[in-house]
N, C-alpha and C positions, 0 to 999 in steps of 0.2 A: 610596600612595594613589589612587585613583583619579582619571583626567583631568578636568579641570574643564572643565563645557560649560552651554552656555547654549542653550536652545532658540529657535527662531525662528518655526520653521513648526510647525502640527501632523502629526498621521501622515497620514498620508494614506493419368496412362493413360485416356482418355476415353469415357465409354459414353453411350449414348443416353437419352433420357428422353424418353416420349410419352404426354400427357395423353389415358386414355381416357374418363373422365368426370369433369364438373366438379362439385363438391358444395359449391363456399362459400356461406356462409351472408350474406345482404345483407340485414341488418335495417335498418329504419327510421331508428335511430339512426347507424346505423354511415355511411347515405346523406346524413343531416345534417351528419356531419361531415366527409364528402369535399366535399361541396359550400361549407363553411364556409371550408376549405383553398382550394380553386378561388377561390373569390372573394378572397380573401387573398393568392394569388399573383397573379390578374390585377389587383388593384388595385396591389399593391407593385412587379410587373416587367411588366407591359406585354406578357405572352408568351401570352396567353390562349387561343391558339388552341396553341399547343404542351403548354401544362399543364393538361390537362384529365382528367376524372375519371379517363378510362381510364391515365393515366399514373401518378396516385396510388395507385390499385388494382392496377396491371399486377405490382406487388411482392408484393402479397399472396399467403401461402401458401395453397395448396389442400390443406386437410385434413380432406376426407370424400372419397369414391368411390376411383377406384382410378387408380394410375400404373403406368407397365410400365419397366423400369430392366435393360436389359441387364447380365448379370454375376451377378446374383444365382442362387443356386441353388434359392430355393424363397421362395414369401410370406413377407410382413413388414407385422407389421400396426402402424399409430402410433396409438395412442389418446391425445388429448389432452383434459384436464380444464376446467374451464369458465374457468381461468386460461390455458389455451393450453399447458399444459405436457403435453410427449409422453410416453409410455410405450413403449418399444419392445419390440417382442416377435419373435424370429424361429429358427430351428431350426440354425445354425452361428454359430461366432463373426466369422468374415468378413462374414454376411450383416449381422450386430448393426452392425458397426463401417460397414459402407458405408450401412445406412440413418441409422446415426448423423449421418454426414458430410451425407447430402444432409438431414436434416431441420435441422440448424443452416444449413445452408447457407440454406433456405429462410426461416428466421426472422433471420439476422443477418451476411447473405453481407458487407455491406459493411464491418461490422466486423471480421470476418476478414482481409479485403482490405487496411484499414488497417494493422490488427496486425503484419501480413506484410511489407508496405512499411517501417515501422516497423522491427522488425527485422533486416531486410535492409538498411537504410540508402537508401531508394529511395522514399521520401516525395516526393522531387522529380518522381517520374514523375506521379503524382496531382496534386500541387498547386502545381508550379512553382517559381522560384527562391528562393521565402521559406522553402524548408525545405532546401537547400542546406548552409548548416551545420550544421542537425541531422542530414543524411545524412554530412557529412563524418567527424562525431562517433561514431556510428555504424559507420560503415563501419570507422573505427580500432579500433572496440571488436571488431568483426568475431563478431556473433553469429551469423550466417548461416554463416560457414565453421566456426564450432566445433562449430553443430548436424549439418552436412555431415560431419565428420568422426566427431561421435556414430552418426550414420545408417551411416555406412561401417565402424564398425572397433567398435563399443562394444556395440549395441545388440543384443538376441538375434533370432533370426530371426522368431519369433512376436510379438513387438513391430513388428518391421517388415511383417511381411502384415500385421498389424491397421492399423498406417498408412498402405499402400497402399491397403487395403481403405475407409479413411476416405477416402481422397484420389480413391479412384474414386467414392464416393458425393455429395463434392462438385461434381466434375466433371459427372458425371451432371444434376445439379441446372441447372448452367450453360450445357449443351449448347445451342445454337441461341437461346440468349438475349442481348437488348442489355440496354447497362448500365440503361436506363430501365427495363426487366422484372426488373430485378435489385431496385434499390432507390431511391428517390426523391434520393439524393444524387447516382446517376450521372446521372440528367435534369438536374439542376443543373450538375455538373462538366462536363458534352455542351455548355454555353454557350461555356466559355472553353479547350477542349482536346478532343482525341480519343482522350482515354485509353481503352482495352479492356481489362477484368479478364481476366488469363491464366488458365490451369491451377492448379490447386492441386496442390502437391506434396507429400510424405509431411515432408521437411525444413522446410516453411511450419508444421508441426503442432511440432516440435521445438525449432524457435528463439523459440518464444510462452515457452517456458520458459526460458530467456536473459533474456527480460524479467523475467518473473516472480523469475527470482533477484536481476536488477539493482535491482528494487525493496524486495528486502527483504536485501540486500546488507550489512546490519549496521551498524558506525560510521565509514564512510566519511567522510559530511558534518562527525562530530565530527572528524575529524583536520583535516579542510580547516578547520572554525571555530577550533579551537584554535592552528593555525596563523597561520590572519589576526589573531586576537586580540593576537599577542604586538608587532603593530605599536605599540599602546595601553598594554596590562595587562602586569603582570609574571607571574612565575613565581606567585608565590602569589594575586595576584588571579585570574589563571586556574585556580589550585586550587579556591579559594572558589565558583567557577561550577561546579567539577565535583565535589561532596562525593563522600565514600565511601558505599557502598551499605549503607543502613540495615538489615542481617542480625538486629538485636536487635528490632527492629519489625514490619520484613516480610519473613516466610519466603521462603524459597526454594522451588524446585518440589520438588527431591530433598532430602527431611529425614530418611529413615531412615540416617542413621550416615555414617560417612567412607566414603573409597575402595573399599577391601577389605571393607566390609561390603555396599558395592553389587555386587561382584564375587558374594559369596555369595549375594545375593537373586536374582543372573539364576543362578547354578549350580542352586541349589534350585526358584525357582519356575518359570526358563523351560525347564529341561532340558536346553538347546542350549550344548554345548561348555564349553569352561573357559577362562578368562582368567587373565591374572596380576595378580598383586597390584600390582605396582609397573611403571614402566613409566619409559622414557629417555626424552631428549627435554628438553624446557624445563619444568624443577619450580620455576618461579618465578611471582611474583606481579608485576604490571607497576606500576613506580611511574614516574608521569612528573609533569612539570609541569603536565599538566592532571587528575592525579586520576583520580576515576571517575566517568563520567558515564551520564547516562539515554539508552536505546538509542531509536530510531525505527526502527519496523519499515516504513512504506512512505516510499519516497522515489524521486521521479521526477526525471530530470533537471537538477536544479539545477547540476551538474558539465557538462551539454550547451550546445550553444553557442546562442546565444541567437537568433533568427532574426531575419531583416531584410527589411525589405516592398521586393517587388517587382511590376513591372507585366507581365503577359503583352500584348504589342502586339496578339493577336486577341482580347482580353476587354473584352466590351460595358461602356460606361458605368452602365449598370444593375447588373453584377456586379462592380464596380471592385474592391469588397472581397474577393473570394472567393479569392486565392491567399495573405492572410495570414490564415491559417484555425489555425495552432497559435499557441501562445505557447511557448516551448521545447519540449522533447520533447513528443509528446502524452501526456495523461495515462492512465496505463497502470493499477496498480494501487495507488499510494500517492504519497503528497507527504513530503515533510521535515516533521520536529519531532516532540522527544522525547515529546509527549503521544501520537502514534497509536500506536496497537498492534493486538491481539485480545483477545479473550476466550476461554477454554476450559474447560471442567471438568467434570468424572466423580464420581459419587455411586453408592457401591456397594449392591448391594442389602438390606443389612443398614440402612442409615439413609433407604431409601425406602419409600412407601407401597406400591408393587407388589413389593417383595422383589427386586427385578432392576435392576441399575442403570439410571440416566439420564446421558445426555450431552448438554451445550450446548457450540453454539461460535456466536461471531459474530466473523468477521474484520473490522477495521477499518481502512477504505482510503479512498482518494478517491472522491468522488461524481461519478459518471461515468454517461451516458445514450448507450446501454442501460448496465445493470450489468455489471461485469465478469464475474458470475455468470451460468451457464444450468442451468437446474433441468431433471433427466430422470432416466428409469428405462431402464437394459438389462437386458432379462431374456430369456434362455434359455426355451424352451419346456417343455423337458427338460433339468434339467441335466446336462453329460455332458462325454466327452473331447472330443468335436467342437465342444459349446457348454457354455462353461463360468462363464458370468456370469449375476448375478441380483442386481443392486446395482442403488443411487438413490441422489440427491444433487445435488452440485454441481459442473459443470466450466464449463470456460472453452470458447467458440463457437471454433473451428478447433483442438479437439486430443480426440481421441478417448479414452473412458475417462469415470472420475469421480473428482474430487480429493478431494472432503471429503464423506462420506455413511456409508451402512450397506448391507451385503449382508443375506444372511439368518441370518448367525452373529456378525457382528460389528460395531460401529461405530467411526468413526475421527472425530476433531477434528484441528484444527492452530492453531497462533498462531506469528508468528515466533520465534526462538529469541534473535537479535541476537548471536550468537556472530560474532566477528570472524574474516571470510574475506577480507578486503581488506587491502592495507596501498599503502600509497603511497609512492613512493620518488624522493626529491633524485635527478638525475642532473646528473653535471659534463657538457656537453656541447660537444663541439668539433667542428671541419669534419670530421674523422675518424671519429667517433665520441664514445664515450661512455668515462669514465674508470672502471676498475674494478680493485681492489686494484693501484694503482699502475700499469696498463698501459691503453692505448687500445683499446678492443675497436669494431669496425665494429658499426654498427646493422643486423640484417637489415630488408628494405624489399620493399614491393611499391605496386604502382600502383593505384589505384581509378578508375573513371572513373563518374562521377554524370551518369546522362540527365537532363535538367530539361526539362519542361513547356511548349511555348511558349518556348524558349531553347534557349542552345549548350550544350553537355556541357562537366562540368568534371572535370577529373584532378589527383587528390592523390596525395602520396606518405605511404604509413604506415610510421615507423620502428618497430621492435621491439628491444629487446634481447637477446642472445642465449639467455637462457633465457624468451622470449618475451612479456615485458612491454612492451603498447603506452606511447607517448610522447604523453599524452593532453594534453600542454601544448601541443602543436602545432594543438589544434583549440579550448582552453578559455581564455576568459579569466581568470575567477576562478582556475582551476590556476598560469596565468602569474604572478599576483600571489601565490599560495604560493611560488612559488618565487622571488621576490623578498623575499618577509619571512619564512618560516620559518626557524624558531631552527636554528642551529647551533654545533658547537664549536670552538674555536679551533685545532682540527688541522684543518678542513675546508678543501678547495681554495676559492681565490678565486671570490666569487660570480659576479662580471662583473654582466651585466645579467638575472644570476638564472637560477636552477638549472632543468633540464626538471624534468617530474613524470611518472614512468611508473608505472603500475596492474599489482599482481600480485592476481591474484583467481580464487578457486577454481573459478568457473563457465568462466574461460578454459581450462580444460582440459577435453576431451571426458569427458561422463560417462553415468549408466546410469539417470538419472531418470525417464525415460520407460517404462523397464523396472519402475521402483517404482509407477507408477500402476495398470498392470495388475495387480501381485501383492498391490497392495491391494485390488483390487478383487472377489480370489477368494478373498483369505485367510480362513481356518477357525477362527482361534484364534491363542492368543499367539504360541507358536513360528513362523506364517506371518506374522503380523502384524511380528516381529521382521525376519525375512529379508527382506520385503517393505521395511521400511522402512530396512534398511541399504544398499538400492541409493540411496537418495534422495540424493546427494549434494550437491545444490544446488539451492533454498536450504536452508540446514540450518534446520529447522522443529522446534518443540515436536510431539510427536504424541501425541494421549489416545487411549487404549481402552477399549473396555467390550463383554461379551461377553454372550450367551443364557446363557450357561452360567453367569452371575454371577461375572465376575472384570473388575477395573479395572486398568489399567497405564497406564505412560507412558515414553516412550523419545526420546534425542535421537538423530535421524541427522545425516549429514552429513558432506562433507569439511572436516576443520576443522584447520589448520596447526596445527605447533607453531613456536617461535622461541626460539633462543638468547640472543638479546642481550634486556636487563633491560626496557629503553624501547620494544622495538618493537611496532609495533601501536597504538601510540595517537597518535603524530604523524607525520609525514612523515619516511620513516627515511633515512640516507644509502646513498645507492645505491653509492656509491664502496668499500664495505667488505663484504666476503662475510659477516662475521658478523650482517649484519642479514637475511641474506637466510634465507628459511624453511628450518628444517632437517627436514620431513615431516609425517606426520600424524598425527593421533591412532586409533590402532586400534578398528576400529568396535567390537568386543566391549569395550571400554575406555570407551566413551560411557556416561555417566549414563544411567540408567532405575529406575522403581518399580512393583512387582507386587504387587497386594493389599496396599497399606500398612495398619498398624492402624488408623487413624487414619479410613481409609473415604471418602475424596476427595482428590482431587488437583486442584488449581487449578493453570493455566499462564494468565500475564496478561503476558508479555513482562518479568517480574522474573526476579530472579538464577536461573539454574537448579540451581546447588549455592553452597554455602558454601564461595568459591574456597579459604581457608585449607583446607580439608577434601580437597582436589583436586589430583592432582599437576599437571594442566594447567591453564594461562591460555586460558580458554574468550572471557574478553572483560575490558575493564576498562570497558565500555559496557554496562552492562544499563540496562532499564526500570527505575524505583525502587520498585516495588511497589505503587503506591497504589491501582490496582483489582484487583490479585490480594488484598493483605490485606482490602478491602471485601469480595469474593467470599468469602473464607473465612470472615469476621467472620459473614456472612450465613449460610452453611452451619452455622457452628458455634453461631448461637443458635439455628438451629433444633434442632440435635441435642441440645445440652444442655438445651433447654428439656423435653424428652423427645419431639420429634415427628418426622416421618416426613416426608420431603420429597416433592412430588408437579409433575407435568409441568408445572404452572402454576405452581406455587413457583419453576421453574427459569427459566420466561418474566418470572415477575416480579423476578428476581434479576438479568436480561440489561437491565431496565428502571429498575433501580437510578439515580436522581437525583441521592445523596448528595455533596455536595462536602467534601471531605476539607479543603482548603485553608481552607475558611469555618470550619471547626469551631475550627481553630487560631486563626483572624487576627479575627472577628468579637467574641469577648471582648473584645480588646484593642480595636477599634476603636470600641466602645460605651462605652469609658472615656476617649475623647478628648473634650477642651471643645472645642467650635465656635462661634466668634461668630456667624457669617450663621444667621440664623434659617431660611432657606430651605434651608440645608446639613443643619441640624440636623433638619430634616424627612425628608430623606431618610434620614439616620443612622436615624430611626426606625424607618424599613422594616427594619432588621435584628433590631431587639425581639422576642424571640420566633420568631423563624424558624428552621425546622427544618433548616436548610440543604438543603432539597431545592430542585432545578431545573428548577420545572414549566415551560411553557412562558406560563403565565399569570402568574408569580410577580414581582411587582414588586421585592422583594427580591433575589430571583436577578439580576434585569437591574442593579439599581444595586451588588450585592455584586463581582460580576463586572468592573462599568465600575471600579470601586473595585481590585480586584487588578490590570487592565490598566494602571491608572497607577501603582500601586507598583512593578511590575516595570518599566515605562520609566523611570520617574524615577530609581529605584534601579539599574539597570543598563543597560537599553537607550540611553540617554542618554551610556552610559560605552564603547559598544562602538566601533567602527571602524566606517566607512561601506559596509564591504564586507558586513557583515552585518546593518546595520542597512535599514530598510524604503524602499522608494522613495519621495522624495518628503518623506523628515523631514527636513530640513536644519539643522544645528546650527551654532554657531560653538564649535570645539574649540583645544585648545593646539596650537601649530604643532610638527611632530615634524621633526628630520633624521634625520641616517644613525645618529645615537648615540641616540636619543629624543626626550622631549618636549623642547622649548627653554625654560628656566626666564627668559624676560624677558617676560611677559604676553603675547607676540604669540599672536593668534588665526585662524585660518582658518576660512571656511566650507566645510562637507562636506555631502554628499547623500547618503543613504543609496542603494545598491544593490540590493538585493534583494525581489524579488516581495511581495507582501504575504502570501501563502501560506508563504513560505520563511525571510522572517525571523527575526531573533531579538531579544529573548528571546521565544520562542512563548508563555510560560505555562504550559508543560507541568510534569509531574510532577517533572523534573530541577530546575526555578525553585519548584516546592513546598519541596524539600528546601533549594535554599540559603537559602530565605526562612526557613526553621527552623531551619539551624543559626547566623544572624544572629540571631535572635530574642533570645538571651543575650546580643547585644553591641550595645545601644542606642546607644551611640556610635561604631561602625565609620564609617568614611569610607562604603562602601556608601548608607547613610544619607542622606548628606549632598547634598544639590542645589541648586541657586544660584536667587534670585528670576527671576520671567519674568513681564515685565508687572506687572500688579497682583498675583498671585500669590506668596506670601509664600515665601522661602528655607528649607530645612530644614539643619538642623546634626544632628538624631537621628532616630532612629526614628520618635517619636511625633509630632515634625513632619513627617517626610514623609509617615508614615499620614493627618496632618492635611491636607495640600495635596492628597494622592490623594483623597480625600475630596470636598474641595473641587473638584479638577478634574473630578472623575467626576460630579459635578452638574449643573455648567456643560454637561459633554457631554452627558449624557443628557437635558438641559432642549434642547439645540440636536435632537438626534438624535429624541427621544419627546416634546416639548412641557414645559411648565413643570410643568402639572399631574401629580404624581405617581400619582394615583390611575389615570391613562390608560397609565401604564408597564407593561411585562411583558417578561420574558426572550424569547419567542417574538417579540416585535417588532424585537428586535435581531439574535437567533439564528435565522438562517433560512435554509434548503435551497433551492439552484436546482441543477438538473441540467440539464446541457448536453450537447449532442451535441458529440464531443471534435473533432470536425474543422471542418465548415462551422456548427455552433451557436457556437462559440467569437467568430470575428472575421470571421465573412463575413457578407454583406448583411442588413442588419437585419430584412427580411422571412423570410430563412432562419432565423435565429435565432428567429424567431418561431413558426415553423413547427415546428421541430425540438427546441426547447427548452422544459422544462416548471417550473412553479413559480412564487412560493416556498412552500413547507411553514414555519410556525413550528413550532420543535423544543425541546423539553426536552432536559436532560440539559447536558454538557458536558464540558471540559478534563479528563483523567484521572479521570474517572466512569466507573462501570461501564457506561453507557450512552453510550457515549463520541460525541457530535456534538463532533467538534473544533473548536474553532476559533484560530487564531493571535493572541496578544495583540498581538504588533506591528503587526499589520495592520489589526485590525477584528474583529467578533463574527461574522460571515456562517460558516456551516458549510463548512467545508475537508475534513473526513473524517468517515466515518459506519461505523456496523456495515453492512457492506455485504451483509451477510444475517444471518438468525437461525435455527437452528436447534434443537430438543431431540428425542432420539432416544430413546423408550421401549423397553428393551429385552425388557420382558416382552410387550409386545403393539405390534409395529414398526408397526401401522397405525394406532396412537395415538399416533404421532411427530405434530411440529408443524414447518412451517418457513415463510420469508418470504423475499421477495428485495427488492432496492432499487426498482427498476424491472417489468420484467414480460419475458417469454418475448420477444417480439418486438421486434428493431429498426427497424421500420418504424413514423413517424411517421405516427399518426393509425389507426393497427391496433387494435383495441380491447384488446390487450394488451401496449402500448406502457409503460404506467405503468400497469396496473391495479393490481399488488401498492402501490404507492407509500402511498397514503392509510392503507391496513393497516398496513403499516411504521412510519409516522410515529407511528400511534396506537398502536404496540406488540404490535398483534394477530398470532397467526399463524394459518396456512392447516391445514388437513386434510394430511395426507402419507401418501397411499395408498402399500401397497406390495405386498401379496398379490393374487392374479388376482382373485379376488370384489371386493376393494376397489377394486382399479382400475376393474373393471367398474363398479361401482355409480356411479364421480366422473367417466367417461368422456361426453364430451360429441359430440365428433368422433372420427371413423375412418378412417383413411386407410389402404388395404392398396398395399402394393409389389410389384408382382408381375415376375417373372422372364421 
């Protein structure tokens, strides 16, 4: 039975760059904005003589006229539309990517600089000693070392050439500039240290792919959580919280038959090589105490070391908080949570108004400012062997090429596959090394010296196993707890003070993902697309495909391990036994895919890729649960079966679907609950006739989501160990000793230890499935919760539902007021965009200058319009559709797109957040591709001259 708990508190190569003509537009509105900024700085920091209009404007990019760049072989045109989105036209590949580097640095260099310092474990060089622990963790992972190995030995010569050209463009921009000429943030940093940005290198670009892979690494957090839960929950209880994937209700991505039939589809449809119908390795389905769990798309650094606050002696009192600028690892592209993910789907021409495919994509990532995505087009004036690219879409500042988008013949989108590419290993560590098959093996070691702005350098020793696994528990407190608590069998060596924790991860092997980017960008059809995808080893992504010659497809790329041990991959594995090590990797031509399925559409939204029983390898036991994917499928089917054809705007409307699937299950039950308090009944009546749509102005959505939050808190959250509960939530719980709960009614007070956007239960679609499976067990112990103050105890499901409705009523009364007529979901569910360095914990005046918001949002958890929130921590938005796009393969100029923020990373530039309002309203912008369309939408033209 779940442990008894009583709540006591609430939740709580360098080139020259010479300007020839300056053609910046300086409108009246821009002047007023700058004046307001300067007044704010003068008023908040008494540095008016230093912070001037010229300081603010110095970093704004020149977007008209011409600039000479040494190293170009010919002129390059940079055409920007009214949103500052650049389209670059060149006559050689090298010129194209050099110009891309220059233009991205114009708009986003500070962001690029922070990212490269993060991936290299060098944040302390910028922000001081508060980042030392983060750097220690990142140096232990060694992303930059792996990226260097990739560059030296894995990447093609052409890719290296493009990376070098890109770096040359970035450095051309940097030449001769002081920090304040590059970005306002450098001017702020100048108050406290003498940091100067260094030259960009090709490896800086490759390293960012490691950060992407970390955030999309699969089920590592699930492994950690399950291990931590064993301190308070038994095997069956943990299994209850990780129910099996509902294949009968939520369809997997690949549906056209068994594994051998998939092989036939590839041989006939793609015409590319042959595959074997069977394969060796792990032909198993993992069965563990954890069962099967919903996978999370983006995760950012919960396993990273938490920061400590430091004070640089040279820091002025007015900027005293400058060094405490990041909380844990900086937000890159994701946060934890089973509800986070992405949507993509493609509809065949037979089902569309245009007669050609339509493709939609909206990756769900953590909200940041500027947005992680950067929109641009890369066009060769004449496509030839000398200049091979004509592509447009979304990329990352700091990387050449386009990651998601389309060229003249194909379009593609991505969602996280969630496949299991990470394993944690328990290691029995001694003074001489670690135990492996009965012998002590020495660690491989290296020293890492961390330079600290305003402080002394620190040297650490990184330990790795002989097969290259870093010992993360040397750096991470949460993993130390895993080493103390993770369950093992009776044959395990003595735990002592705890086992060490090592990480095996595909991204710690050098790979070819950077090659894949350029191959995708110039792919001309299905065979090219599949060949390009095969190079995309990490992170493993669901890739969807559409072509102008009327084909659609899906492929799962990635370096995906095979395991021989039945229970490997779901919980930390015994590192002292070789049988738990990986046995190899699934062959690329044996990975699932589909090509022109008869149903005429493909949906990927982090659900199961295949029915695991029909595929010979275990891809993961931690899929997302398919709530969003099935809703998208239902929307497509309802249109098709009704005899309709799908339009571009239909695709957009689907992206905005706010329907709550958990509300459809629970509201009929909630309406049957008898409530004595008339004010609670008044709130209950909000649910009568509600269509389950979570619009921003909906009072019913506000109340239901509050009820849902209280249901998962009372039924599950209060029974979880402190390591996964939200910080500030303190409970009296049963005392536990080395043998388990103490049976003498002894209570101890334990407070949660997780950040609000990382804690459990997060309320995502795993918890949907948990509740669904318990609905027919109204007397389950999970539904029991003790009395708290004047709030009644619950001994069954309906009583817990009643208690949740009471608690929700008074929670919203405190937050929104007693008058329910004033309630709305958007008042609770707000998006704040924050600069991920000085905008998080810097001085208040800098936060005011750099941050924006709030916006009141529709949508919600595990909804297609996935403005995600964490039920353990509150209602604010923590992840979002980071961009949206709909590609029309019949007429590419009729495609649409939008970004979360804007093209610029410069606060108070006109394009800092000029897309956010339209994004929040569900609007899409015109997406010009052809030369004629681009010319028609161009507002500014800059010529880069050799």
